[in-house]
N, C-alpha and C positions, 0 to 999 in steps of 0.2 A: 727271662726270655722276653724280648720286646714283641708285643702283639700290636698290630695295626689297630688304630682306634678312630679312623676317619669316617666320613659320611659314606664312603664306598662300602665299608663293612656293614653299616646300618642298612644300606640298600640291599646288600646280599642277604642279610638276615630276613628282610621283608620278603624277598623272592622265595627263600626257603620256606617261610611260613605259609605263603600262598600255595606253593607247589606241594607241600605236605598235607594241605587241607583239601584241595579240590578233588583228588581221587576218592576220598572217603566220605564225602558229603552225603547226608541222608537224602533219600529220594521221596520219603513220605514224612508227614508231620510226626514229630517224635513224641509229643506229650499233649496233655489237656491244654496247657497254657499255649503250646505251639499253635494249636487250632484256634485259640482265641485271637492270637496275632494274625493268623491267616484270614479269619473272618473279617477282621478290621481292614486288611489289605484288599481283600477281594470284594466285599460287600459294602460295608459302611463302618464308620468310626462312632462308637457310642459306649462310653465306659459303663453306664448303667446296665447295658445289655451284655456286658463282658465281651465287647468288641474293641479293645481287649479289656481284661479285668482291671479293677482299680489298683493303684491310683491313676493308671493310664501311662502309655509310653509313646507320646505323639511323634517324637522325632525318629524313634526306632521304626515305628510303623510307617511314618511318612517316607523315610529313606527307602524302606522295602517297597513301598508303593511306587516310587519312581523307578526302581530297578525292575519291578514287575511290568511296567509299561513295555519293556524290551523283552523280558523273558516269558511273560504270560504264565508264570508258575509262582504263586505266593510263597510256597515252601522254599523253593530254590532262591527266591529273592531275599527272604529272611536269612537264609544260611549265608548267602554271599555278603550281606551286610555284616554278619558275625565274623566272617573270614577277614574282611577289611579291618574290622575293629581289632581282631587278633594281631594283624600285621602292625597296626598302630601301637598296640601294647608292647610288642617286641621291640619296635624301633625306639619308642620313648624310654623303655627300660634300659636299652643299650646306651642311649645318649646320656641318661641320668647317671648310670653306673660309671661310665667313662669319665664324666665330669667330676664325680666324687672320688673314684678310686683308680682310674687308669684303664688302659686297653685290655689287659688280661682279665681283670675282674669284670669289666663291661661285657666282654665276649662270653665269659662263663655265666654271668647273670642272664644274658639274653637267651643263651642256649637252655639253661635250666627252666626258664619260663616257656620257651618255645615247645619243649618236649614234656612239660608237666602233663600228667595224664588227664586231669580234669580240664585244664586249659585247652588242650588239644580236642578233647571230646566235645566240649561246649561250643567249640568253633565249627563243629560239623552238623549241628542241629539248629532248628528254629527256636532259639533262645536268645535273650538280650544280655546274658551274663558276661560275654566278652566285652561289652561296653564298660563293665565295672573295671576290668583290667586295662582296656584301652584308654578310656578317659581318666581313670585313676592314675595311671603312669604319666599321662600327658599333663594332667593338672600338677602332679608332683614335680615333673621336670620344669614346668613354667614357674611353679612356686619356688623351687630351689634357686632359679635364676633371679628371683625377686630380691635375693639377698643384696644385690647391688643397688636396690632402691629406684629402679627405672619407673617413671610415671607412665610412659607409653606401654610398657610391659604389664603394668598393673591393670590398665584398662583392657588389654587383650586377655589377661587372665580372668577378669570378670566376665567377658564375653564367652570364654571357654567354659567356665563353670556353669553359666546359664544354659549354654547349649547342652552340656553334659547332663544337666538335670532333666532335660527333655527326653533323654534316653533312659535314665534311671534316676528317679527322685532320691533314692537312698544315698547317692553320691554326695548330696548336700550334708547329710549327717556324718558321713564317713571321711570325706576329704575336705569338708568345710573348715574344720579346725586347723588343718595343716596350711590351707590357703590363707586363712585369717591370720595365723601367727606370722607367716612370711610377709603379709601385707603391712605388718607393724613396722617393717624396715623402710616403707615408702613414706612419702610426704602426704600431707592432707589432700593435695591435688590427686595423688595416686589413689588414695582411698575413695575420693569422690568419683573419679573416672571409673574405677573398678565397680563401684556400687551402681553407677548409672548404666554401665555396659551390661552388668548382670541383670538388673531390673528390666532393661529393654529386651534382652534375650528371653527371659522368662515370660514376659507379657506376650511376646511374639508367638510362642507356642501354647501358652496357657489359655489365652482368650479363645482361639479357634477350638481347642480341645473341649472347653466347657460348653461352647455353643453347639458343637457337634453332638455333645452328650445330653442335650435337652435343656441346657441352661444351668445357672448356678444352683438352684434348689435341687434339681434332679442329680446333678453331678455330686454335690456335697452329701446328699443322702446315700449315694453309692459308696462314696469315700468313707463316710461315717460308719456304715455297716461293716465295711472291710476292716477298718481300724479297730472298731469295737471288738470284732471277733479275734483279731490277732492279739490285741492287748489282753483280752480276757482269757484266751487259751494258752498263750505262750510267754507272757511277761512275768518276771520275778515279782513285780508289784502285785500281781493277781494271784500267783501260785506259790510264792514264798520259796522255801528251801527245796521243795519237790521239783519245782520248775528250774531252779538254779542248778540242781544236780542233772536234770534232764538236758538242759541247754549245754552244760559243760561236757557231758558225755557225747552229745551230738556234735559239738564243735570238734572234739578230738577225732571222732569217726570221720567227719567230713574232711578234716585236714589230711588224714591218711589217704582218703580216696582221691583228693584233688592234687595234693603235692606229690605223692608217690614216694619213691625211694629216697629222695633228698631230705625227707623228714628226719631220717637218721642223722644226717649231718647237722640239721638244725638243733638237735639235742647238744651236739658239741658246741655249736655257736652260743647257745644259752649259757654254757658254763665257761667258755673260753673267751668269747668276744664281747658279750653284753655284760661285762663286769661293771660295778658301780664306778670304779675309777676310770675305766675306759670310756664309759658313756659320758661322764662328767667332763672329760678332756677332749672328746671328739664330737664336734657339732654334726658331722655326717650321720653318726649313729643316733644322735638325738633327733635328727630330722626323720630318720626311718621309724623311730619309736612313736613320734607324733603322728605319723602316717598309720601305724599299726594299732595303737591303743584305742582310738575312737571306734573303729569297726568291731574290734574284739569286745568292747563294752556293749555295743548294740547287740551283737550276737548272744552275749551272755545274759544281758538284762532284759532284752526285748524279744528278739525273734531271729531264728536262723532256719528258714523254711526249706532250703535246698542246698546241696553242696556247691552249686554255682555261686551262691552269695560270697563264698570265700575268694572268688577271683579278684575281688578288690584288694586282697592282701597279697596275692601271688607275686606281683612285680617287686614289692618291698621284701618279701620272703626270699625271692630269687637273688636279690642283691645281697641280703644278709648271708645267704648260703654261700654265695661266691666270695664274700669277705671271709667267712669262716674257712673256706677252702684255701684261701691265701694264707690265713693264720696257721692252718694245719700244715701247709707246705713249709712255712717258717719253722714251726715246731719240729717237723721231721728233719729239716736241715740241721737244727741244733743237735738233735739226737744222733744224726749221722756223723757230725763233727766230733761229738763226745765219744762215740764208738771208735772213730778213726784214731783218736788220741790214745785209746787204750789197747789198740791192736795194730799189728803191722799189716794185717790182711784187709784189703778194701773190697774183695769179692767183685772186682770189676766195676764198682759203682762208687764214685767219689761223693763227698758231701754235697757239693754244688749240684751235681747231676741228680742226686736223690731228691733234693729239695725241689727241683724243677719237674722231674718226671712224675713223682707221686701224685700231686694234685691233678695233673692232666689225666693220669690213669684212673683216678677215682672219679673224675668228672665223666670220662667216657663210660665207665661202669654204671654210674647213676643214670646217664642218658639212655644207655642200652636197655637197662632194666625198665625204664619208663616206656620206651618205644615198644618193647615186648608186651608190657602190661596193657597198653592201649590196643595193640593189634590183636592180642590173643586172650586176655583174661576176661572173665565175666565181670559185670558191674555196670553201674549207671554211666551213660554216655561213652562207654568203650565200644570199640568197633563191633564185637560180636552182638552186643545188644542193639546197636544202631541197625545193623543188617537184619537182625531178628524182627524188629518192629517194622522195618521196611517190607519184608516179605510177608509178615503176618497181615498187615493192612492191605497190601496188594492182592493177596489171595482172598481175603474176606470180601473186599469190595468187588473184585472180579466175579466171585461166585454169586453174590447177591444180585448184582446187575445182570448176570448171565442167565439166572434161573428163576428169579422171583420178581413179581410185579410190584411196583411201588404202591399201587392202590389196594393191593391185597396182602400186604406184608407189614408186620410190626416187628421191630428189632429191640431186644433187651440187651444192654451192655453196661459195663462199669469201667473196666480197665482202659478201653479205647473209646469210651463213649463220645467224647467231644470230637475226636478225629473222625469217627463214623458219622456224626452229625454233619461234619464238613463235607466228607466225600460222598455221602448218601443223603444229600439235602432234600431229595424228593421222596424219601422214605420217612416213615415215622420211627424215630429212634428214641427210646425211653431209657432213662437212667435206672439201672437195676437197684442200686441203693446209694445213699448219700452218707459218706463216712463223717461228714461235718455235723450230722444230726447225732446228738449224744445217745439217742436211743436206737441207732440204726440197726444194731444187731438183733433187736427184738421186733422192730417195726415191720409191718406188712402193709402193702398198698394194693389196691384193686383197680384195675383198668378195664373199663367196658370196651370190648373189642368192636370196632366199627363194622357196620354191616358189609359183608363181602370179604372180610378178612379170611384168608385161607392158610396163612403160615405165620408162625411166631418163631423168630430166630433168636436163640440164646447164644450170645457170642462168648460169654465167660464160662470156661469149662468147669470152674469150681462150683458153679451153681448146682444145687441138688433139685432134681425134678420130683414133684409129687407123683402119686400113683397114676392119676389120670394123664398128666403131662408125659410121664415116662412111657405109658402104653402107646401114646401117639407120637413118639419122637423118633427121629433117625439121626444118628451121629454121622456127620459129614467130615471126613479127614481131608484137610486142605493141604497140609504139608507136615513133615515130621519135625515137630518142635513144640515148645510150650505154647498152649493156646491155639495150636494148629488145627484142632478139631472143634467144629461148631455143631450145635444141635438144632434141628428144624422140627417144629411141632405142627402137626396138622390141626388147625383150629376150626375146621368146618363143623358147625354144630355147637361150638363153645360160645358162651355168652360173655365171659370175662377172663382175665388172668390175674391171679394173686401172686405177688412177687416181693422180694426183699433180699436181704443179705443171706446168701446160701439157700435160696428157696424160689422155686417157680412152680405154680400149679394152675391148671386150667379149671374153670368153673363152667359146667354145662354138660351136654350129652355126648361125650366122646368115649366114655369108659367101655361101652360094649362093642365098639367098632373094631374091625380087623386091622391091627397095627401093620402087618406085613404089606397089605395092599396099599395102605396110606403111604408107607415109607418109600415105595419105589419111585414116587414122583420127585423126591429130592436128591436122589443119587446121581 
């Protein structure tokens, strides 16, 4: 069946991407990192202060800053940038798949990406991971066209890679090899122009980023601290076989979360499409493998901190899945013809019709499964969790602002600590425990309560209150859902609070007071 493959189809896919994202966009900051980006957009940019965290995302934050001038809401600005990058990813994936395999495979690949559960979800929250898919697919498309050896295109590709690095540094490790291999087809003039354009683009965003972060020494100290932690905690070089097994297991789990139902078809692709003979004879498959292998090596050997990291793989995996779907259609056609030659009954379905209909039906089934998974299933960045976090933060922030004074309140939180720091900036918000501390489960900290403190709010329901704290606490149900109940402790007369993983206790003279009379103030 002939499937249209023109730019009009690409534009329609872009429209569908945007239309399917806007209604489900998060209204509150989704995660700790989301708050870091929002701080950088709203207040100031400083990597050392985690505005945002190292290594820094200057063009992602800068793009959102420009959008925020019109919206006045950093979260929505960050989400809108993510939606635009999602549309870029779908468009570039479609054009690349069409150039390699034709209209039918191009449309299938674009739809598989568009409705991937992880790709959809990360486009609805304040995260830069859609930049991995958007710039990854765009760099791959431009790199594929470098096979003609165009000097001008080589220069433009260098500019594109330099800009992409300003959104996500890891794109250099993950897409750099693919870009570099394709540049080998260009002349030395192309290499020179690409290098110059890349260098100018990087300097244009790196110099302001370093200056805003306190200068080279302060920026490098923050970068070194972050890299030392990641390498020491997650790399195979530091952890050996134990970390290798951990990273491999995490990679598989994240693939299942991000790719969704099409992962089943990818198993078929591994055995049917990516055979040594086929790869050796098909440059298009080798191109996709050069795209896939470096990121997979990074995830296995170094670090895979979030399912969103895998979005750099999704456009290539979507194309591979679409190719496998076409191969499956061809195989089913051969089976249908074989069966037709052995029986006089066709069951109303001829070989040609079977070969055409089966892949389309399978594709519709996979897409429907992923749509249902995003809309209804629990899990990270799926709609139920996005809406849960929205409502949780809205109710917590509204209750604190409506009933507690900033000058007389201390807040303990872990799960939504950074978001609460952002939304309750005039309150004192303290981290309940730091899981990056190897001794965090045993460690207890003591905070002297400022004079005049009347209330201590414990946002995490999993925290266990000591006897004195429990006697003076009131549970405040905000809504029916996980974390929807907070606890407010009357601290009048207390001198300090001892807190840590699974523990909160007041130190001072509250034990003999009437809990019932104290509690009525917070309901």
